[in-house]
N, C-alpha and C positions, 0 to 999 in steps of 0.2 A: 531492386534500386540498394545504396547503400548508405550509409549511417551521412558523411557526407550532405552527400544528395536530401533527404527527411529533413537534415538541420536547419541549409540551406533553407528546402522550402518556408520550410517551419520561420526564422528568421524573418522571412521578406513578409509573411504572413500577421506574424506576430506584434507588430514595430508599437513599442508606449503601452505597450502588456509585457512580452516578453522578448532581451532582447540571445537567448538563446546561446549566452554566453561561453567562453569558451572553458570558464571556468565556472560552475554556480554554485559562483558560494551564498547566494543574499543579495549582495550590494551594487547589482543593477534594481532591481526590481524591491528592497528596501518601503517596508514603510507600504506597499502598496495591497491593500485590502479593504474592498474587493477586485481584486488582481489578480497573481501571481504572488505575489512576493509575502515578507511574514508580519507578522504583527507591528505596530509601535515603531519601532528604532529600527525592529529586521532580527534580534541578536538572536532570541530562540531558533529562528533559522540557519545565522551563520554559526551560529554554537552547530548547532549537531553536526552540521559541514565539519567544521574544527578537529571537533572532538574523532568523528569519522578515520576526516583526513590521518591525522596522530596516529593511527593504531597502524602499525608496518608490517607489514608478513616478512615473515623468516623462509628463505627460495633455498632449497635443497636441491641436487640434480643426482645424487646415487643416491637410488631406487628405483625401482622394479614397476611405477607410478603410471604405463604408460596410455592406459584407457581408462581417463576415471568411471566412476557408477556415479551417474548423475541424477538420473529421477528419484521421485521419492514420496509418497504414499499421504494422502489428502481430502478431509468429508469423502473417501472412499473412493475417488479418481487419484489412478495413475500419471503424474506428471510428468516430462520434460524433462524438469532443472525445479528446484527448488526459485524458484519464482513468478509472483501475482501479480496481477494487478490492482492498484489500490483504485478504489471509490473513488471520483473526482462527476464534477457536474457543473455547471454554469456556466459552458463557451463564447456568452454573448458576455457577461459584465466577471467574468475572471479572464479568460484567453481571446479578447478583442471579435472574438466571432467570423473565425477562417474557415471553421466548421460550424451548423450547425448538432442541436442539443442532443437528434437521432443522429446526424450524418455519427457523432462523436461517440454515441454508447455502444451501437452496430461495430463500428472500428475497433476497439476497446475490446470487447466479446470476440467475435469473432477472429481477430487479429490473434488473441490470447489459444483460443481454440485449434487456429490454423502453425502455432507456434510449441501446441502441446502442454497447453499450461489452463489459469482461468485466468478472468476478468471478474475483477466486482463493478458494480454497479450505484452512486452515491443516490443520496435524496436535498434535496432539500428547498426554499421557500415556494415554487414553482412549479405548482405539481404535477407539469406533463416532464419536465425533469425523471423524475421517477419511474412513472409508463412509458417514456422512453427506453429505458433500460432499462425494464419488464418484458417491452416486445424484444427487444433484442436480442436475453437471456430463452422465452421462449420460439424464436428462430434458429433458433443452436440449440435445440432439446438440452432445455435449462444447462447448459452450460456454462455456469454465473449465479456471483455472489448475491445477496442485494443488502445494502448495508442501510442500518434507518439512522438518522436524526433521532435525538432524544428529545422528544417529542412524549406531550402522556403516553403514556399507557394505552390506553382507550385506542391512539391513533397509530402505537407502532402497533400492532395484535390487527389493524384493520393492512394492515401496510407489511406484515407478514402475512398472512391471505392469499393478499395480490400477489406473494411473490411465491408463497405456494401455490397460486392459484398456474401461475407460468410456469415450472416448473425448477423450481431454484434450486441448487444443492445446496445450500448453508444462509441461513439470513443473519445478519447479527444488528449492533447499535455501536458509533463510532461517538462516544462518550462525552470525550472530550470537545462536540460541537457544543456542549452545553454553552459557551456564550459568543458560539459564531456571530461577526458580525453579520454577516449574509440572513439570516436569521432571521434578527432584528430585522435588515434592514425590511423586508417582507412582511415582518409583524407575526411569525410565528416563534411563540413560545417554545423553548427549548429552557435546561435543566438539567440537574444534578438527579441520580438515581442511587433508589436509599436497596440497602439490603434484599429489601420486600418485594421492592419494585420490578426490581433484576431477577429474582424465582419468578414470579410472576411469568416473567417476559419466558421464560425457560421454557421452567413449564405450558405455556403455550404452544408451542412447536413440537410436534417431532421430528422437525434439523435441527441439523447441526448451531447451535449457537455461538456466534462468534460476540466476543466483544474488546471493539477498537478503544484507544486512545489512553493503555494504561504507562505508569511513570512509578509506580514505586508497587516494594512489594507486601506491605496491608493490604494495598487494593486489590494486587493476584488474586492472592490469597482467599479472597470475600470474593472472586468468581471462580475459583474452584470449588469451593465449599457450598458456590450457592446454586455449582452444575454448570457451569460454559461448558464448554465444548474446546475451546478457543479464546487466547488474547491474543491483541498487539498492539505489543509497545509500542509504541507513540507518541509524540508531542505534536501530532493535527500540523508536521510539516511548517512550526512555529508557527504558526493563523491565528495563534486563537489565545496568546499568553505570552507576555514577551519574560525577559531573562528562566526561562522551566530549563529544567537539567534537557538531554541531551542523550534519545534513546540507547545509547552504546553507554551511556554513566550507566543506565538500572539496568541490562538485560541482560549480564552476566548471575547478579543479587539472585532476578527475578528467578530463572530458568530452577535455577541452583534449590529455589523457594517452593515452586509447582513445576518446572518440567518434568515431574516422571506423572504428579494428575491429569497435566487437558498439554495443549497444542500449544507452543508460546511460535508467535511469529511478530517480527519488529518489523517497523518503515523509515523512513529519516533518508536522504542522500545522496540514494543507491544511483549511481551514473556510470560505474565500470562495473564488471562483475568479478571484481575484486573486496567492490565493496557487497557484496553479497558470498561469497569466503569470510569477510571480516565478522561478518555478523554471523553464519553458521558458526565459529571460532570460539565465541561469544556465547555457544547455544543454541541461536535461534534454530526453529526447524525453518525456518523459511523467511523470506523477503517480499513483501508489500512493495511497489517500482509506480511514480505517479509523476510525476512531473515530463521525464522524459519521449511515454504513453501519447502527451499534451501533443510534444512535440511529432512521434512519428503519424496522428492522425492526421494535424493539419497539415506536416511534412507531408503528408503520403498517404494519408485516410486510409481503408486495412493493409495495405500492404507493407506501410511507414508502422505499427504499428509490429505486424510480423516480425521486421527488420530488428528493428528496438530487441524483442523478445532472442531474437536471434542472436543479434550482437552479442548480447547480455551474457548468453549461454555458449558461446562463443567465449567467451574472454574467462568465463567460470572455467569454460575448460586445461584452458590455457594454464590458467594461476592455480588450481590443482596439482596438475602434470608438476607445475613449479615451487612445490611450492610440498612434493609429496606424499597428494593430499587423494586416497584411492576412494575414500565414498563419502559424498556427502552428505548422507545421512549419520556422519559420525568422525568430523569435523575435526583432530586434538588443541586447544589450545594454544599446542606450545607452536607456536604456525606463526603466533601473533606477539609483534612489542605494543604494551602501552608506550 
């Protein structure tokens, strides 16, 4: 399959939920939550796209970088490039039902493995979504990460145990899901976490612990102090709070504050390989990609997901060559202009 075929198939199957727009800027799907859009006016989604788009790369072609090093190590695994699959659930109420939840989980986890990277599974009000995700991880020798909603600590730890049993390589909580509309619709209580709550969760498992949904230096420092292994700088795709900062607004200062203590990943509007390079130049160790994997699964199942990852990797390789970037583990800030 190629990327055009995957997108065309997805567009046909996702009518009314996602138009698979040529420019994925959050306008068509604005306010569609549940669905594929940003919450409220959709401004948080739109701002994340625009802010990242307005960062430009400086082309350099007088150098000897012809075969950039793209692989990184994370959670004890060697990845083919610094891009992982973001945790996403709700194929019926968010994506239009083009694939089942079980099919989607399989596609993302196996497609990521086939591409030499790692996929994440998510959690939602329907417990079968998380269960299908764990099944996919177990079927792929544990090559997957389980991200859990900010429920009570008791409920989170129960789900951590399930992830451990499935052999997951890491677990975490997307704390920015504290006000998620879809959880409220299912009558599932979620909310903020105190520093003591966070420490309890970190200490409840020997697996690397991830906190997804950090947008400030002070909370990044709290995560480091609590013993968190990895944070994801994220505004939950603009799907939980209108008028939030874009991840690229705060990423650089967060990396400066805690980047020598914990892994800092980021997500938000990654649509091309050059977007990954921009985030790496701001200091991220790697990125999460979400929406394109939905297109991949619905438009081409497991092969479609692999096609998305392969396309992003090839685009990143080209962008690294054309900016003189030799190593994805050491990207210079001078290659971008804000």
